[in-house]
C-alpha positions in Angstrom: -21.1 -25.4 -22.7 -18.8 -22.8 -21.0 -18.5 -19.4 -21.7 -16.0 -16.3 -21.2 -17.3 -12.7 -21.0 -16.0 -9.6 -19.4 -18.0 -8.5 -16.7 -19.6 -5.1 -16.4 -19.5 -4.7 -12.6 -20.2 -1.3 -12.5 -22.6 -0.8 -14.9 -24.8 -4.1 -14.3 -25.9 -4.5 -10.4 -27.2 -8.2 -11.2 -24.1 -9.2 -12.5 -22.4 -7.5 -9.7 -24.4 -9.0 -6.7 -23.6 -12.6 -8.3 -19.8 -11.7 -8.5 -20.1 -10.7 -4.8 -22.1 -13.6 -3.4 -19.2 -15.8 -6.2 -16.5 -14.6 -4.5 -17.9 -15.0 -0.8 -18.0 -19.1 -1.3 -14.1 -18.7 -1.7 -14.0 -16.1 1.2 -12.6 -13.2 -1.0 -14.6 -9.9 -0.2 -13.8 -7.3 -2.7 -13.4 -3.9 -2.2 -14.9 -2.3 -5.0 -11.6 -1.8 -6.9 -11.7 -3.8 -9.8 -11.2 -2.2 -12.9 -11.7 -5.2 -15.1 -13.2 -8.6 -14.5 -13.5 -11.7 -16.4 -16.2 -14.5 -15.7 -16.8 -18.1 -16.8 -20.1 -19.4 -17.0 -22.0 -23.1 -17.4 -25.1 -21.8 -18.4 -26.1 -19.1 -16.3 -24.1 -20.2 -13.5 -20.5 -17.9 -13.1 -17.8 -20.7 -12.0 -14.4 -19.2 -12.7 -13.6 -15.6 -12.1 -10.6 -13.2 -12.0 -10.0 -9.4 -12.0 -7.4 -6.6 -12.3 -7.2 -3.7 -10.3 -5.0 -1.3 -12.9 -1.9 -3.7 -12.8 -2.8 -6.0 -10.3 -4.3 -9.3 -11.0 -6.7 -10.6 -7.7 -10.1 -11.7 -7.1 -9.3 -15.4 -8.7 -11.5 -17.9 -7.8 -12.7 -21.5 -9.1 -16.1 -23.1 -8.5 -14.2 -26.4 -6.7 -16.4 -28.9 -9.2 -14.4 -27.0 -12.0 -11.2 -27.3 -10.5 -9.9 -29.9 -12.9 -10.9 -27.7 -16.0 -7.7 -25.4 -15.9 -10.1 -22.7 -15.8 -7.6 -20.5 -13.6 -4.8 -20.8 -16.1 -7.6 -19.7 -18.9 -8.4 -16.3 -16.4 -5.0 -15.7 -15.7 -3.6 -15.9 -19.1 -6.6 -13.5 -20.3 -6.1 -11.1 -17.6 -2.1 -11.1 -18.8 -3.2 -10.6 -22.5 -5.6 -7.4 -21.1 -2.9 -5.9 -19.6 -0.3 -6.3 -22.5 -3.1 -4.7 -24.7 -2.8 -1.8 -22.7 0.8 -1.5 -22.7 1.3 -2.5 -19.0 4.3 -5.3 -18.7 5.2 -5.1 -15.2 2.1 -6.3 -12.7 1.5 -7.8 -9.8 -0.9 -11.0 -8.1 -2.3 -10.4 -5.0 -3.5 -14.2 -4.0 -4.1 -17.2 -1.5 -0.4 -19.1 -1.3 -1.8 -22.4 -3.0 -1.9 -20.7 -6.3 2.0 -20.2 -5.9 2.9 -23.0 -8.4 0.3 -21.9 -10.9 1.8 -18.6 -11.2 5.6 -19.5 -11.0 4.9 -21.5 -13.9 3.6 -18.3 -15.7 6.7 -16.5 -15.5 6.2 -14.8 -11.7 8.4 -14.0 -8.9 7.6 -14.2 -5.2 8.2 -11.3 -3.3 6.5 -12.3 0.0 3.7 -14.4 1.4 1.8 -14.8 4.6 -0.3 -17.0 5.7 -3.6 -16.2 4.0 -1.6 -14.0 1.3 0.6 -14.2 -1.5 2.5 -11.4 -3.2 4.0 -12.0 -6.7 4.8 -9.8 -9.7 6.4 -10.2 -13.6 7.7 -7.5 -15.2 10.2 -4.8 -14.6 11.6 -2.8 -13.2 10.9 -5.6 -10.1 11.2 -5.5 -6.3 15.1 -7.4 -7.2 15.6 -3.9 -8.8 13.9 -1.7 -5.8 16.3 -3.6 -3.2 19.3 -2.0 -5.8 18.0 0.9 -5.7 17.4 1.8 -2.1 20.4 -0.3 -0.8 22.8 1.8 -2.4 21.7 4.4 0.7 22.8 1.8 3.1 24.6 3.1 6.2 26.0 0.6 8.8 24.9 0.8 12.4 21.6 1.3 14.4 19.3 2.6 11.8 15.4 3.6 12.2 12.8 4.2 9.6 9.3 6.0 9.3 7.2 5.6 6.5 4.7 8.7 5.7 2.0 9.6 3.5 2.9 12.9 4.3 -0.2 14.6 2.6 0.7 17.1 3.6 4.1 17.0 5.2 3.7 18.7 8.7 5.5 19.6 12.0 4.0 16.3 13.5 5.9 14.3 10.6 9.1 16.4 11.6 8.8 16.1 15.2 8.4 12.1 14.2 11.7 12.3 12.3 13.5 14.7 15.1 12.7 12.2 17.5 14.3 9.3 15.6 17.3 10.8 14.9 18.0 11.0 19.0 18.4 7.1 19.4 19.4 6.2 15.4 22.8 6.5 13.5 21.0 7.2 10.5 17.2 7.3 9.5 15.2 6.1 6.5 12.0 8.2 5.4 9.9 6.5 3.0 7.4 8.4 1.3 4.2 6.0 0.3 4.3 6.5 -3.7 0.5 5.4 -4.0 -1.5 8.3 -6.1 -4.6 8.3 -3.9 -4.3 11.3 -2.0 -4.9 15.1 -2.2 -1.2 15.5 -3.1 0.7 13.9 -5.7 3.2 11.4 -5.3 6.3 13.8 -6.6 4.9 16.7 -4.2 4.5 14.6 -1.0 8.4 13.6 -1.9 9.8 16.7 -2.8 8.0 18.4 0.2 9.6 16.2 2.8 12.5 16.1 1.3 12.8 20.0 1.2 11.7 19.8 4.4 14.2 17.7 6.1 17.4 18.9 4.0 19.1 20.4 7.1 19.6 16.5 8.4 22.3 15.0 7.2 21.6 11.5 9.1 18.4 11.3 7.5 17.7 10.2 3.6 14.2 10.0 2.1 13.4 7.3 -0.4 10.4 5.9 -2.5 8.5 3.1 -0.8 7.6 2.8 -4.8 4.6 -0.5 -4.7 6.4 -2.6 -1.9 5.3 -0.5 1.1 1.4 1.2 2.2 0.6 0.8 -1.8 -2.5 -0.4 -3.3 -0.6 -4.1 -3.9 0.6 -4.2 -0.2 -2.1 -2.2 2.0 -5.1 -1.2 -0.1 -7.0 -0.9 3.0 -5.1 2.0 4.5 -6.4 3.9 1.7 -10.0 3.2 2.5 -9.8 4.1 6.2 -13.4 3.8 7.7 -14.9 2.1 4.6 -12.5 -0.4 4.6 -13.5 -4.2 6.8 -11.2 -4.2 9.5 -10.3 -8.2 9.3 -9.4 -7.6 5.6 -7.1 -4.7 6.6 -5.7 -7.2 9.1 -4.6 -9.3 6.6 -2.7 -6.7 4.6 -1.2 -5.1 7.5 0.5 -8.5 8.4 1.6 -8.6 5.0 2.6 -5.0 4.6 4.7 -5.5 8.0 6.4 -8.8 6.8 7.7 -7.5 3.6 9.1 -4.9 5.3 11.0 -6.7 8.1 12.0 -9.9 6.0 13.1 -8.1 3.0 13.5 -4.2 3.0 14.6 -3.5 6.5 18.2 -6.0 6.0 18.9 -4.1 3.4 19.4 -0.9 4.9 20.3 -2.4 8.4 17.3 -0.7 10.0 16.7 -2.0 13.6 13.8 0.4 14.5 10.7 1.6 13.1 8.9 5.0 14.2 4.8 5.2 14.1 3.0 8.3 15.7 0.0 7.5 18.2 -3.5 7.3 15.9 -6.4 8.6 18.2 -8.3 8.6 14.4 -8.0 6.1 12.4 -8.8 2.5 13.1 -6.8 0.8 10.2 -4.0 2.5 10.9 -4.4 1.4 14.9 -4.7 -1.7 13.0 -1.2 -1.4 11.3 0.5 -0.3 14.3 -0.4 -3.4 16.1 0.1 -5.5 13.1 4.0 -4.1 13.3 4.1 -5.1 16.7 3.6 -8.3 16.2 5.4 -8.9 13.0 8.4 -7.1 14.0 9.1 -8.6 17.5 11.9 -9.5 18.1 14.2 -8.4 15.2 12.9 -5.0 15.1 11.5 -2.3 17.7 8.5 -0.5 17.1 8.2 3.0 18.7 4.8 4.5 18.7 5.3 8.2 19.8 2.9 10.3 21.2 1.2 13.1 18.7 3.0 16.7 18.5 0.6 18.9 19.9 0.6 23.1 19.2 -1.6 25.0 21.8 -3.1 22.0 22.7 -4.5 20.5 19.4 -2.8 17.5 17.5 -1.1 18.8 14.3 -2.6 16.1 11.5 -2.1 16.5 7.9 -6.2 15.6 8.0 -6.3 18.6 9.9 -4.2 20.6 7.5 -6.4 19.7 4.3 -9.8 20.3 6.5 -8.2 24.1 7.2 -7.0 24.3 3.4 -10.9 23.7 2.6 -12.0 26.1 5.2 -9.4 28.7 4.1 -7.8 28.6 7.7 -4.8 30.0 6.7 -3.4 30.8 10.6 -3.8 27.0 11.6 -2.2 26.1 8.3 0.8 27.7 8.9 0.7 26.6 12.7 1.0 23.4 11.0 3.5 23.1 8.4 7.2 23.8 8.0 7.8 27.2 6.4 8.8 25.5 3.3 5.6 23.2 2.5 3.7 26.5 3.4 5.8 28.6 1.2 4.9 25.8 -1.5 1.3 26.1 -0.9 1.0 29.8 -1.1 2.8 29.6 -4.4 0.3 27.1 -5.8 -2.1 29.2 -4.8 -3.8 26.7 -2.6 -4.3 28.5 0.5 
């Protein structure tokens, strides 16, 4: 007899290990981001599972010898019911492309897929709404783009924008919306917008769930803890989504990034963009701005804030960001 139950992965080490080993049989390697997990058992044998990472359905797997039992649909319906119980009505799925038919039958819409990953959603506001939102700012021409976390916005970020402006008719700056940084999304967006307000040929837009997010590129936020093979797959998904669905809406032909001397994951992202974009989009990798021989980075600013090194913080930040930090007693 088959039984279904919730798995308490954070509390039960044995259950967690069984779950991880089962996922490996389907070439799934979890990143410890599951907030809710359900399993179906045949006796003590785990034969099907699925998880939520907040509003993302992922880690779906059914044992091959049980795939005629309709267990995957049972798992998905259970997870959707769980989301509805928590009043979440906009959710996503991050799974393998062979699951597309099942999810379409349950009302999901495809956003993008690559060889290894399928990305779909259900609920509103959806990706179509997002494209309409940013499409209102479309300017004809040879436009460029930058995606930044800006945690916080530094003179290095501003320098990147200034270099892009030299070769583009208009520059779109997308600020990562994910709430996984020391500075909140609303703070970062406001500081970037204020820091670039002098440039009439620059538009600052939110990335929402569709660029460098827990959905498209969760490994980005794990940095050195990320498995690099998984980061590579996610980077290709994020880059493909940008190239095929977002860039055409704003006539974006160029994307700009800074050199990355510190993070292997960000380097993988830069490599993936170069590979995916060519030849429709050009990727320009610019040397990082250095001040008095020291490369400017948001990481160094955050460290300087912890160490109360006000002079370094001030030298690396635009005036508006420095004034904001002073006002909020963060220095």
